[in-house]
C-alpha positions as CSV (number, residue, x, y, z in Angstrom):
1,X,32.7,-16.8,-4.1
2,X,34.5,-17.6,-0.7
3,X,32.2,-19.7,1.7
4,X,32.8,-19.9,5.4
5,X,33.4,-23.2,7.5
6,X,30.8,-24.1,9.5
7,X,32.4,-24.4,12.7
8,X,33.2,-20.2,12.0
9,X,29.3,-19.7,12.5
10,X,27.7,-18.5,15.9
11,X,26.8,-22.1,17.6
12,X,23.2,-20.8,17.9
13,X,22.7,-20.4,14.5
14,X,24.7,-23.3,12.5
15,X,21.7,-25.7,12.7
16,X,19.0,-22.8,10.7
17,X,21.7,-21.9,8.4
18,X,21.6,-24.9,6.6
19,X,18.7,-23.9,4.9
20,X,20.9,-20.9,3.1
21,X,22.8,-21.0,0.7
22,X,25.6,-18.3,2.1
23,X,29.1,-17.6,1.4
24,X,31.2,-14.3,0.6
25,X,31.8,-12.0,-2.6
26,X,35.1,-10.4,-2.5
27,X,36.4,-7.9,-5.1
28,X,39.8,-6.6,-4.1
29,X,39.7,-5.5,-0.5
30,X,35.9,-5.3,-0.3
31,X,33.7,-8.3,0.7
32,X,29.8,-9.3,0.3
33,X,27.9,-11.2,3.0
34,X,25.3,-12.9,0.8
35,X,22.7,-15.8,1.4
36,X,20.0,-16.4,-1.0
37,X,17.2,-18.8,0.2
38,X,16.5,-21.4,-2.4
39,X,13.6,-22.2,-4.3
40,X,11.2,-24.6,-2.9
41,X,14.0,-26.5,-0.9
42,X,13.2,-25.1,2.4
43,X,10.1,-24.8,5.0
44,X,11.7,-21.4,6.4
45,X,9.4,-18.1,5.4
46,X,11.5,-16.0,3.0
47,X,10.4,-13.2,5.5
48,X,13.0,-14.9,7.9
49,X,15.8,-14.7,5.7
50,X,16.4,-11.4,6.8
51,X,17.5,-12.4,10.1
52,X,19.5,-14.8,9.5
53,X,21.3,-12.4,6.5
54,X,21.8,-9.9,9.7
55,X,23.1,-12.4,11.6
56,X,25.3,-13.8,8.7
57,X,26.4,-10.4,7.9
58,X,27.7,-9.0,11.7
59,X,29.9,-12.8,11.8
60,X,31.4,-11.8,8.2
61,X,32.4,-8.4,9.3
62,X,33.6,-10.5,12.5
63,X,35.9,-12.5,10.6
64,X,37.5,-10.4,8.2
65,X,40.5,-8.8,9.1
66,X,42.1,-7.8,6.0
67,X,39.7,-6.2,3.9
68,X,36.1,-4.5,5.2
69,X,32.5,-6.3,4.7
70,X,30.4,-3.4,2.5
71,X,27.2,-5.1,3.5
72,X,24.6,-8.4,2.8
73,X,23.1,-9.3,-1.0
74,X,20.3,-11.4,-0.2
75,X,18.2,-12.9,-2.7
76,X,15.3,-14.7,-2.7
77,X,12.7,-16.5,-4.7
78,X,10.5,-14.3,-7.2
79,X,7.5,-12.6,-5.3
80,X,8.6,-13.6,-1.9
81,X,10.9,-10.2,-1.5
82,X,8.1,-7.8,-0.3
83,X,8.0,-8.3,3.4
84,X,11.7,-8.6,3.4
85,X,12.7,-5.2,1.5
86,X,9.8,-3.3,3.5
87,X,11.9,-4.5,6.8
88,X,15.1,-3.8,5.2
89,X,13.9,0.2,5.1
90,X,13.5,-0.1,9.3
91,X,17.7,-0.7,9.3
92,X,20.0,1.6,9.8
93,X,22.1,2.6,6.5
94,X,25.4,1.6,7.7
95,X,23.9,-2.1,7.3
96,X,23.8,-1.8,3.6
97,X,21.2,-4.4,2.8
98,X,20.4,-4.9,-0.7
99,X,17.8,-7.4,-2.1
100,X,17.4,-9.8,-5.0
101,X,15.1,-11.9,-6.7
102,X,15.7,-14.8,-8.6
103,X,13.5,-16.3,-10.8
104,X,14.4,-19.8,-11.9
105,X,12.3,-19.6,-15.1
106,X,14.1,-16.7,-16.2
107,X,17.3,-17.9,-15.1
108,X,17.6,-14.4,-14.2
109,X,18.6,-12.0,-11.2
110,X,16.7,-8.7,-10.8
111,X,17.5,-6.2,-7.6
112,X,14.1,-4.9,-5.5
113,X,13.9,-1.4,-4.7
114,X,12.8,-1.3,-1.2
115,X,11.1,1.8,-1.1
116,X,8.7,0.6,-3.8
117,X,7.5,-2.6,-1.1
118,X,4.6,-0.3,-0.3
119,X,3.2,-0.8,-4.0
120,X,1.4,-3.7,-3.8
121,X,0.0,-3.0,-7.2
122,X,0.2,-0.5,-9.9
123,X,-1.3,0.6,-13.0
124,X,-1.8,3.1,-15.9
125,X,-5.0,3.6,-17.1
126,X,-5.4,5.6,-20.2
127,X,-7.8,8.4,-20.2
128,X,-9.6,6.8,-23.1
129,X,-10.4,3.8,-21.0
130,X,-11.8,5.7,-17.9
131,X,-13.6,8.4,-20.0
132,X,-16.6,5.5,-21.3
133,X,-16.9,4.6,-18.0
134,X,-17.7,7.9,-16.3
135,X,-20.2,8.8,-19.6
136,X,-21.7,5.6,-19.0
137,X,-22.3,6.4,-15.1
138,X,-22.9,10.2,-15.7
139,X,-27.1,9.9,-15.2
140,X,-27.0,8.3,-12.1
141,X,-24.4,10.1,-10.1
142,X,-24.7,13.4,-11.4
143,X,-27.6,14.2,-9.0
144,X,-25.3,12.8,-6.6
145,X,-22.5,15.4,-7.2
146,X,-24.5,18.1,-7.5
147,X,-25.7,17.7,-3.4
148,X,-22.2,18.4,-2.5
149,X,-20.3,19.0,-5.7
150,X,-17.4,20.7,-3.6
151,X,-17.1,17.4,-1.2
152,X,-18.4,14.3,-3.7
153,X,-15.4,13.3,-6.1
154,X,-15.7,10.3,-8.4
155,X,-13.1,8.1,-9.4
156,X,-13.4,5.4,-12.3
157,X,-12.2,1.8,-11.3
158,X,-11.9,0.8,-14.8
159,X,-11.0,-3.1,-13.8
160,X,-14.2,-3.2,-12.2
161,X,-15.8,-1.7,-14.4
162,X,-17.1,0.7,-10.9
163,X,-17.3,4.2,-10.6
164,X,-16.6,5.3,-6.9
165,X,-17.9,8.5,-5.2
166,X,-16.3,9.7,-2.0
167,X,-17.4,12.6,0.2
168,X,-14.3,14.4,1.3
169,X,-11.9,11.0,0.6
170,X,-14.1,8.5,2.5
171,X,-16.3,6.1,0.0
172,X,-19.8,6.2,0.5
173,X,-21.3,5.1,-3.1
174,X,-20.2,3.2,-5.9
175,X,-21.9,2.6,-9.8
176,X,-22.1,-0.7,-10.9
177,X,-23.7,-1.5,-14.3
178,X,-26.3,1.2,-14.3
179,X,-27.0,0.7,-10.5
180,X,-26.0,2.8,-7.3
181,X,-24.8,0.8,-4.3
182,X,-24.1,2.9,-1.2
183,X,-23.4,2.2,3.0
184,X,-21.1,3.7,5.5
185,X,-18.7,1.0,5.4
186,X,-20.5,-2.3,3.2
187,X,-21.3,-0.4,-0.2
188,X,-24.0,-3.3,-0.8
189,X,-27.5,-1.4,-0.4
190,X,-28.8,-0.7,-4.1
191,X,-30.1,3.1,-3.9
192,X,-33.9,2.8,-5.0
193,X,-36.8,5.0,-4.3
194,X,-37.6,3.4,-1.4
195,X,-33.8,3.5,0.2
196,X,-33.3,7.2,-1.1
197,X,-34.1,8.4,2.3
198,X,-31.7,6.6,3.9
199,X,-29.2,7.5,1.4
200,X,-30.2,11.3,1.7
201,X,-29.8,10.7,5.4
202,X,-26.3,9.4,4.7
203,X,-25.5,12.6,2.6
204,X,-26.1,14.2,5.6
205,X,-24.3,12.4,8.3
206,X,-21.4,12.8,6.0
207,X,-21.8,16.4,5.8
208,X,-22.3,17.0,9.3
209,X,-19.4,14.5,10.7
210,X,-16.9,14.8,8.2
211,X,-16.5,18.3,8.0
212,X,-13.2,20.4,9.0
213,X,-14.8,22.0,12.1
214,X,-17.0,18.9,13.1
215,X,-17.3,18.8,17.1
216,X,-17.1,15.0,17.6
217,X,-13.8,14.2,16.2
218,X,-14.0,10.3,17.5
219,X,-17.0,9.8,15.0
220,X,-16.2,7.2,12.5
221,X,-17.0,9.5,9.9
222,X,-14.4,12.0,11.0
223,X,-11.5,9.4,11.7
224,X,-12.1,7.1,9.0
225,X,-9.3,7.1,6.0
226,X,-7.8,9.8,7.6
227,X,-4.8,9.7,4.6
228,X,-7.0,10.7,1.7
229,X,-6.4,14.2,2.7
230,X,-8.1,16.6,-0.2
231,X,-5.7,18.3,-2.5
232,X,-6.9,21.8,-1.5
233,X,-6.1,21.0,2.1
234,X,-6.7,24.7,4.1
235,X,-3.2,24.9,6.1
236,X,-5.4,27.0,8.7
237,X,-7.3,23.0,9.5
238,X,-3.9,21.0,9.6
239,X,-2.1,20.1,12.5
240,X,0.8,17.9,13.1
241,X,-1.2,15.1,14.1
242,X,-4.1,15.6,12.7
243,X,-5.4,15.6,9.1
244,X,-8.4,17.9,7.9
245,X,-10.0,18.4,4.9
246,X,-11.2,21.5,3.5
247,X,-14.8,22.6,2.4
248,X,-16.4,25.1,1.6
249,X,-20.0,25.6,3.1
250,X,-23.0,25.7,0.2
251,X,-26.9,25.3,0.1
252,X,-27.8,21.7,-1.0
253,X,-30.0,21.8,-3.8
254,X,-33.4,20.4,-3.4
255,X,-33.3,16.3,-3.5
256,X,-33.3,14.8,-6.5
257,X,-35.3,11.9,-8.0
258,X,-33.6,8.6,-8.4
259,X,-34.8,6.2,-11.0
260,X,-35.4,2.0,-9.5
């Protein structure tokens, strides 16, 4: 690795650059500008390193005369690459930025894929774990789903041992350890015989407001979680700017009795 003399840096950045390790990697006539955030040795947030990395890349491309600088390789401590990788997606492809994470315990460096930065946490749940949870909740949630079977979907959350109910994508109720809780935002109201009228009113409101042909498009039920589009989206109700939900109108069954 060839490191450039500090006097060759931009004057406005020389002091702040002391927080980072930097240099050039050479392979024949090609170079890579490299900048690394020392683990636990700087007060600068790792997110700021991209700015200094771009400054270093720009400077490197100015001073390299024989050959070319292919891009920037930026190394940050493990667990701090999320925002950095996400921001690289907004840069021009010509910048050619590669982000790496350094694991000091394992003494390893791994490359970060920027397009996976939006996946904060992902996991696969075996069907054998989800089905028993649905079986436990079946007696309580079936009467609810029966009121609008083409609009209400169930979603088991195995880590929390809950089953969520969504009305065309919008969560309105959840089953937890034998009880059902509901609401228009904070799902904390317990469904009992006393609260059943309020629950049925919520379902009526959802049927009226969260509908592709709803007249009041500014209502919160219509606008919330617009990214949760039904997989069976009817193209007649889709535009370039607005996501709609498909609906097949059917008469709702008589109100079911819910146990305490």
